[in-house]
C-alpha positions in Angstrom: -19.7 -4.9 26.4 -18.1 -8.1 27.7 -15.7 -9.9 25.4 -17.8 -13.1 25.5 -21.1 -11.4 24.4 -19.6 -9.6 21.5 -20.5 -10.9 18.1 -17.6 -12.5 16.1 -15.4 -9.6 15.0 -14.6 -9.4 11.3 -11.1 -10.4 10.6 -9.0 -8.2 8.4 -8.8 -11.1 5.9 -12.6 -11.0 5.6 -12.4 -7.5 4.1 -9.7 -8.3 1.6 -10.4 -9.5 -1.9 -7.9 -12.3 -2.8 -5.4 -11.6 -5.5 -5.0 -14.8 -7.6 -1.6 -15.8 -8.8 0.0 -19.1 -9.9 1.5 -20.6 -6.8 4.5 -22.4 -8.3 7.0 -24.5 -6.2 9.9 -22.2 -7.4 8.2 -19.1 -5.8 10.2 -17.8 -2.8 8.6 -17.3 0.6 9.1 -13.5 0.1 7.2 -13.5 -3.2 4.5 -15.7 -1.8 4.0 -13.3 1.2 3.9 -10.4 -1.3 1.3 -12.1 -3.4 -0.9 -13.5 -0.7 -0.7 -10.8 2.0 0.6 -7.5 0.6 -1.1 -7.3 -2.8 -4.6 -7.8 -1.4 -4.0 -5.1 1.2 -2.7 -2.7 -1.5 -5.8 -3.5 -3.6 -8.1 -2.8 -0.7 -6.2 0.4 0.3 -5.9 1.6 -3.3 -8.2 4.7 -3.0 -6.6 5.7 0.3 -3.1 5.4 -1.0 -4.0 7.5 -4.1 -5.9 10.1 -2.0 -3.1 10.5 0.5 -0.6 10.9 -2.3 -2.7 13.4 -4.3 -3.2 15.5 -1.2 0.5 15.4 -0.4 1.3 16.4 -4.0 -1.1 19.4 -3.7 0.6 20.4 -0.4 4.1 20.1 -1.9 3.3 21.8 -5.1 0.1 23.9 -5.2 0.3 23.9 -9.1 0.5 20.1 -9.2 -3.0 19.8 -10.9 -1.9 22.1 -13.7 1.2 20.2 -14.6 1.2 18.0 -17.7 0.6 14.3 -16.9 4.2 13.4 -17.5 5.4 16.0 -15.0 2.8 14.9 -12.5 4.0 11.3 -12.7 7.6 12.4 -12.4 6.7 14.6 -9.4 4.9 11.7 -7.7 7.8 9.3 -8.4 10.3 11.8 -6.9 8.2 12.5 -3.9 7.5 8.8 -3.1 11.2 7.9 -3.3 12.6 10.9 -1.5 9.9 12.1 1.0 10.4 9.9 4.0 7.4 11.2 5.9 5.1 10.5 2.9 6.7 7.1 2.4 6.1 6.2 6.0 2.5 7.4 5.9 1.8 5.2 2.9 3.6 2.2 4.5 1.5 2.8 7.6 -1.7 2.4 5.6 -0.5 -1.0 4.6 1.0 -2.1 7.9 -2.2 -1.2 9.7 -4.0 -3.9 7.8 -1.7 -6.7 8.9 -2.7 -9.1 11.6 -0.2 -10.0 14.3 1.3 -13.0 12.5 1.6 -11.1 9.2 3.2 -8.2 11.0 5.8 -10.5 12.7 6.6 -11.9 9.2 6.9 -8.4 7.8 9.2 -7.3 10.6 11.4 -10.3 10.2 12.4 -9.0 6.7 11.4 -5.4 7.1 13.9 -3.9 4.6 13.0 -6.3 1.8 9.2 -6.0 2.3 9.3 -2.3 2.7 11.1 -2.0 -0.7 8.4 -4.3 -2.2 5.6 -2.3 -0.7 7.2 1.0 -1.9 7.5 -0.3 -5.5 3.9 -1.6 -5.5 2.5 1.6 -4.0 4.3 3.7 -6.6 3.0 1.6 -9.4 -0.6 1.7 -8.1 -0.5 5.4 -7.4 1.0 6.2 -10.8 -1.7 4.1 -12.5 -4.6 5.4 -10.5 -4.0 8.9 -9.1 -5.8 10.8 -12.0 -9.2 9.6 -10.7 -8.5 11.4 -7.4 -7.5 14.8 -8.7 
């Protein structure tokens, strides 16, 4: 199909539900990027992030489902902070949703944004993984 005859492609932003926050003048550019770009992606990818994490937990510990909830959360926290392959897989689910400009911004401060994404993913997964067991 020729490029000119294709219907207008959906933009990634069209798929994402906005996350509302108070945009104050004292908010840093990093925090603004986190709230306007990263949070909507994490919200959109919530089920995928939880499913990938639960599947990884089952692979790492076949008895994961039988652990008490406190131990499950502890196991998830340890895995998400120490398992580089899992961390990168989850980060990839987020980065794959960025458009070119958003990715350039992410890469300009990769270390800081990666830490922010990791913390937000951990929080989301800990709060929502039970639904996917």
